[in-house]
TITI-115024 format. One record per residue (C-alpha): residue number from 1; x, y, z. Coordinates in nm, 2 decimals, always signed. Layout:
BEGIN
(NUM (X Y Z))
...
This chain:
BEGIN
(1 (+0.96 -0.45 +6.00))
(2 (+1.07 -0.81 +6.12))
(3 (+0.90 -1.11 +6.37))
(4 (+0.86 -0.88 +6.66))
(5 (+0.53 -0.98 +6.85))
(6 (+0.34 -0.69 +6.71))
(7 (+0.42 -0.72 +6.35))
(8 (+0.18 -0.99 +6.12))
(9 (+0.12 -1.02 +5.77))
(10 (-0.28 -0.94 +5.71))
(11 (-0.50 -1.14 +5.38))
(12 (-0.77 -0.96 +5.22))
(13 (-0.99 -1.22 +5.37))
(14 (-0.98 -1.06 +5.73))
(15 (-0.97 -0.73 +5.60))
(16 (-1.30 -0.76 +5.41))
(17 (-1.46 -0.95 +5.76))
(18 (-1.41 -0.57 +5.90))
(19 (-1.63 -0.43 +5.67))
(20 (-1.95 -0.69 +5.66))
(21 (-2.16 -0.73 +5.93))
(22 (-2.26 -1.13 +5.88))
(23 (-1.87 -1.19 +5.87))
(24 (-1.79 -1.05 +6.22))
(25 (-1.62 -1.26 +6.46))
(26 (-1.43 -1.23 +6.76))
(27 (-1.14 -1.36 +6.56))
(28 (-1.17 -1.08 +6.34))
(29 (-1.23 -0.85 +6.64))
(30 (-0.88 -0.99 +6.75))
(31 (-0.69 -0.91 +6.49))
(32 (-0.84 -0.56 +6.49))
(33 (-0.77 -0.52 +6.83))
(34 (-0.39 -0.65 +6.74))
(35 (-0.37 -0.41 +6.43))
(36 (-0.44 -0.11 +6.70))
(37 (-0.14 -0.23 +6.88))
(38 (+0.12 -0.26 +6.63))
(39 (+0.13 -0.29 +6.24))
(40 (+0.03 -0.56 +5.95))
(41 (+0.16 -0.59 +5.64))
(42 (+0.04 -0.72 +5.34))
(43 (+0.16 -0.86 +4.99))
(44 (+0.15 -0.62 +4.66))
(45 (-0.15 -0.78 +4.57))
(46 (-0.34 -0.70 +4.91))
(47 (-0.51 -0.37 +4.78))
(48 (-0.65 -0.54 +4.45))
(49 (-0.77 -0.81 +4.66))
(50 (-0.94 -0.62 +4.85))
(51 (-1.09 -0.38 +4.58))
(52 (-1.17 -0.73 +4.43))
(53 (-1.35 -0.82 +4.70))
(54 (-1.58 -0.51 +4.79))
(55 (-1.66 -0.52 +4.39))
(56 (-1.78 -0.91 +4.41))
(57 (-1.98 -0.83 +4.74))
(58 (-2.13 -0.53 +4.53))
(59 (-2.21 -0.76 +4.23))
(60 (-2.37 -0.99 +4.45))
(61 (-2.60 -0.76 +4.61))
(62 (-2.35 -0.78 +4.93))
(63 (-2.32 -0.41 +4.98))
(64 (-2.43 -0.12 +4.75))
(65 (-2.22 +0.15 +4.65))
(66 (-2.34 +0.39 +4.93))
(67 (-2.17 +0.16 +5.16))
(68 (-1.85 +0.15 +4.99))
(69 (-1.70 +0.49 +5.11))
(70 (-1.74 +0.40 +5.46))
(71 (-1.56 +0.04 +5.42))
(72 (-1.28 +0.23 +5.20))
(73 (-1.24 +0.50 +5.50))
(74 (-1.20 +0.21 +5.74))
(75 (-0.94 +0.02 +5.53))
(76 (-0.72 +0.32 +5.48))
(77 (-0.69 +0.42 +5.82))
(78 (-0.54 +0.10 +5.91))
(79 (-0.17 +0.10 +5.99))
(80 (-0.12 -0.20 +5.70))
(81 (+0.17 -0.16 +5.50))
(82 (+0.22 -0.29 +5.17))
(83 (+0.50 -0.45 +5.07))
(84 (+0.65 -0.30 +4.75))
(85 (+0.62 -0.50 +4.43))
(86 (+0.78 -0.85 +4.44))
(87 (+0.83 -0.84 +4.09))
(88 (+0.81 -1.09 +3.82))
(89 (+1.13 -1.30 +3.94))
(90 (+1.02 -1.34 +4.30))
(91 (+0.65 -1.41 +4.17))
(92 (+0.76 -1.71 +3.93))
(93 (+1.07 -1.80 +4.14))
(94 (+0.92 -1.81 +4.46))
(95 (+0.52 -1.77 +4.53))
(96 (+0.48 -2.01 +4.18))
(97 (+0.64 -2.31 +4.34))
(98 (+0.49 -2.26 +4.67))
(99 (+0.15 -2.21 +4.52))
(100 (+0.24 -2.52 +4.34))
(101 (+0.34 -2.74 +4.62))
(102 (+0.09 -2.62 +4.87))
(103 (-0.24 -2.62 +4.60))
(104 (-0.30 -2.25 +4.66))
(105 (-0.39 -1.96 +4.45))
(106 (-0.05 -1.79 +4.33))
(107 (-0.24 -1.46 +4.50))
(108 (-0.29 -1.65 +4.85))
(109 (+0.08 -1.81 +4.85))
(110 (+0.19 -1.43 +4.86))
(111 (+0.03 -1.39 +5.17))
(112 (+0.18 -1.72 +5.30))
(113 (+0.54 -1.62 +5.12))
(114 (+0.55 -1.29 +5.32))
(115 (+0.50 -1.44 +5.61))
(116 (+0.71 -1.69 +5.59))
(117 (+1.00 -1.46 +5.48))
(118 (+0.95 -1.22 +5.72))
(119 (+0.93 -1.47 +5.99))
(120 (+0.56 -1.37 +6.16))
(121 (+0.22 -1.46 +6.20))
(122 (-0.05 -1.43 +5.95))
(123 (-0.44 -1.32 +5.99))
(124 (-0.63 -1.49 +5.79))
(125 (-1.00 -1.64 +5.76))
(126 (-0.94 -1.84 +5.45))
(127 (-0.95 -2.18 +5.57))
(128 (-0.76 -2.33 +5.28))
(129 (-0.49 -2.05 +5.33))
(130 (-0.48 -2.12 +5.72))
(131 (-0.42 -2.49 +5.68))
(132 (-0.15 -2.41 +5.46))
(133 (+0.01 -2.19 +5.68))
(134 (+0.02 -2.44 +6.00))
(135 (+0.14 -2.69 +5.74))
(136 (+0.42 -2.46 +5.66))
(137 (+0.46 -2.38 +6.05))
(138 (+0.31 -2.03 +6.01))
(139 (+0.17 -1.92 +6.33))
(140 (-0.21 -1.79 +6.29))
(141 (-0.34 -1.51 +6.45))
(142 (-0.66 -1.60 +6.69))
(143 (-0.61 -1.98 +6.59))
């Protein structure tokens, strides 16, 4: 998948916004509608990032164990292709320097790295990642 107008990178923040009513927004709806017409891609960390977000929400009482299957079902039915493992060399050689240069975690930098490498937009509701993407010249969906 390369830079066609339907492909984009999706991060955990936008995916999790589809699971919580209090995070619903026009932007999240627009990204979901775009996903219905195309396909998204996510870095290797995405499944763990999403699982961690659900677990954190459960620990804070935002979601209960009985609600997780519905969120899981929704996320598993979406056309999101998870990139194969990037490996230690790429993580240390590309993602770590990127994270350092723009002040992001390596996890967030992996989303920006993928969007940059593929030349495709990024969908996120993470303000820091969005600012970094714009500074790097990466198009944001819904911005």
